[in-house]
N, C-alpha and C positions, 0 to 999 in steps of 0.2 A: 503492499501498500504506500502510496505517494505519500513524504512529509506533508506536503499541503493539504491532502484532503482527509488528515487524520483530524478528529472533534478529540479535544482535550475534555476531561469531566466537567471540571469548572467553566469552560466555554457553552456544553450541554446547558448546565444549571441555569447560567446566568441569562440564556436566550428562554429557557422555558419559564424563568423569571418573568422575563420583560412582556413576554407573551401574556402571561396571565394578568398582569399589571397595567397592560392595553387599554386605553384608556377612549378606543373609537366606539363609538355609537352606533354599531351595526343591526342591535336589535332593538324591539319593541320592550324589553323589560331591562330598566336600567339599571339592577343591582345584580348580581351575582355572588353568592357566597362562596368561597372555596374552605372549608375547613384545612386541608392537609392535599398533598398531591406527594403521591407514592411512585418514585420510580425505579425499576429495576432493571438494571445494565449489566451487560459483560462488557469488562475490561481487561486491558493490559496495561502492565505495569513496566516502565523502561527507566531504566538510570542514565541520566543525561551529563554527565560529566560532572561540573562541581557544583551543580544546581540541584541535584538529590533526584528524587524520582517524579515521573511524570505520569498521569493516568490519561491511558485514551480512550475512547468508548469502541467498543469491536461492531463492525457494520456486518448485518445479516449476512452470514455465507463470507465474511472476512477473514481478513489474515489472523494470522496466529495458531502456533499447534494448542490443542486441546488443555496441554500442561501450563501453557502459558496464560490462559484465560481465566478471570477471575469472574464472580458474580458480586455485586454489589447493591444494597437495597440504599436509596437515599428518599426521606421525608423531608418535604418541604413544608411549612407552615409559616401562617402571618404571627406577627408579633403581639397584634390586638386579638384578643376574641371576636367572636360574632357579633356577640351583645354591644362591645365597646366600638364596633365598625359601624354599627347602625345607628346608635346613641351622637356618636360625632355627625355621622349623616344628616340626623334629623335637626341635630343644633345648627348645622352649618347652612343646610336648604329644606327648612320648615316649611317655604311656600307648593315644595314639591312633595314633602313626604306623604301625604294622602295619595297622590298620583302615584307614589313608587307602590306603595302598601298595598293598592287596588292594582295594578298591573301584574304584580307579584303572583298576589292570589289568584287573579283572573287565569296568569300563564300556570302556575300550581295545580288549580284545579279543571284546568283547562275551560275556562267561561262557565263553569256550572252553576255558579253561587255568587252572584255579583256583588252582594251586601258584606261579605266577610271582610273586604277590606275596610270599612266604617269602623271596625271593631278596633283597628289599631291608628 
């Protein structure tokens, strides 16, 4: 595998975080709460000069003998609880709170019970 095409573990984690924290509004439901993201990856570890070790994500069907491949599980979670994030949103955007709750409840119930959002 060419050195340029290798994906480092830290690079992959940063990209996943960027995509999860993206602020694009491509959806009708303005808030999605993700409590944890679990990545299970196969990696290889290489010693690189005096810099120490470098961990690379193995591509499907990609390089390394089975002896060189390790399985790692990485769990990403937010610093704040879901409740804390909702409280911050409600404080910053009080004018949008009811709309957020209505759209979220509608999405969760597939539009079945319109008045559930009024309870929040």
